[in-house]
C-alpha positions in Angstrom: 3.7 -51.8 53.5 4.0 -52.9 49.9 3.4 -56.7 50.5 0.8 -58.4 48.4 0.7 -55.7 45.7 0.1 -57.0 42.2 -1.7 -56.4 38.9 -4.9 -58.2 38.6 -7.6 -59.1 36.1 -11.2 -59.2 37.2 -13.5 -61.5 35.1 -17.2 -60.7 35.8 -20.1 -62.5 34.3 -23.4 -60.5 34.6 -27.0 -60.4 33.5 -27.5 -58.1 30.6 -29.0 -55.3 32.7 -28.6 -51.8 31.2 -26.7 -50.6 34.3 -24.5 -53.6 34.9 -21.3 -51.9 33.6 -22.0 -48.9 35.8 -22.5 -51.0 38.9 -19.3 -52.9 38.3 -17.4 -49.7 37.6 -18.7 -48.1 40.8 -17.2 -51.0 42.8 -13.9 -50.8 40.9 -13.7 -47.1 41.5 -13.2 -47.8 45.2 -9.5 -48.6 44.4 -8.9 -45.0 43.3 -7.0 -46.4 40.4 -7.7 -46.1 36.7 -8.1 -49.5 35.0 -5.4 -50.3 32.4 -7.9 -52.1 30.3 -11.6 -52.9 30.4 -13.8 -54.8 28.0 -17.5 -55.8 27.8 -18.7 -58.6 25.5 -22.1 -60.3 25.1 -22.0 -64.1 25.1 -24.2 -66.4 23.0 -26.4 -67.0 26.1 -27.1 -63.3 26.4 -25.1 -62.6 29.5 -22.3 -60.0 29.5 -18.7 -60.6 30.4 -16.7 -57.7 31.8 -12.9 -57.9 32.1 -11.0 -55.2 34.0 -7.3 -55.0 34.5 -5.9 -53.0 37.5 -2.2 -52.3 38.5 -0.8 -52.1 41.9 -3.7 -53.4 44.0 -3.2 -54.9 47.4 -4.4 -58.4 48.2 -6.7 -57.0 50.8 -8.3 -54.5 48.4 -8.6 -57.2 45.7 -10.5 -59.5 48.2 -12.7 -56.7 49.2 -13.6 -55.8 45.6 -14.3 -59.4 44.8 -16.7 -59.7 47.7 -18.5 -56.5 46.7 -18.7 -57.5 43.0 -20.2 -60.9 44.0 -22.8 -59.1 46.1 -24.2 -57.1 43.1 -27.6 -58.5 42.1 -26.7 -58.3 38.4 -23.4 -60.3 38.8 -23.7 -64.0 38.2 -20.1 -64.6 39.2 -16.9 -62.7 39.6 -13.3 -64.0 39.7 -9.9 -62.4 40.0 -6.6 -63.5 38.6 -3.0 -62.4 39.1 -1.9 -60.9 35.7 1.6 -62.5 35.9 -0.1 -65.9 36.3 -2.7 -65.3 33.6 0.0 -64.2 31.1 2.0 -67.4 31.7 -1.1 -69.7 31.2 -2.7 -67.8 28.3 -6.0 -66.0 27.8 -8.9 -66.8 30.1 -12.3 -67.7 28.7 -15.8 -67.9 30.1 -17.7 -71.1 29.7 -21.2 -70.8 28.2 
């Protein structure tokens, strides 16, 4: 059933552990979908912010991924946003 399928943007703030990106990527790989975009930046506070865009993800899978991301010890917080909604509001930022 195709209900609840959308493109999403994951916004993940993490400690600057050397393997943080690998841990996050491992969780995202559970979708069996290639991200359409991914970016990692270091904030002024030393944390890293990882953004990942995925297409055609069900709401159930999105919720599952979000729970798994928030369980990672290196993740300070993880949020997910619907791409259509984000595009209408503008670019998201992380508070420092």
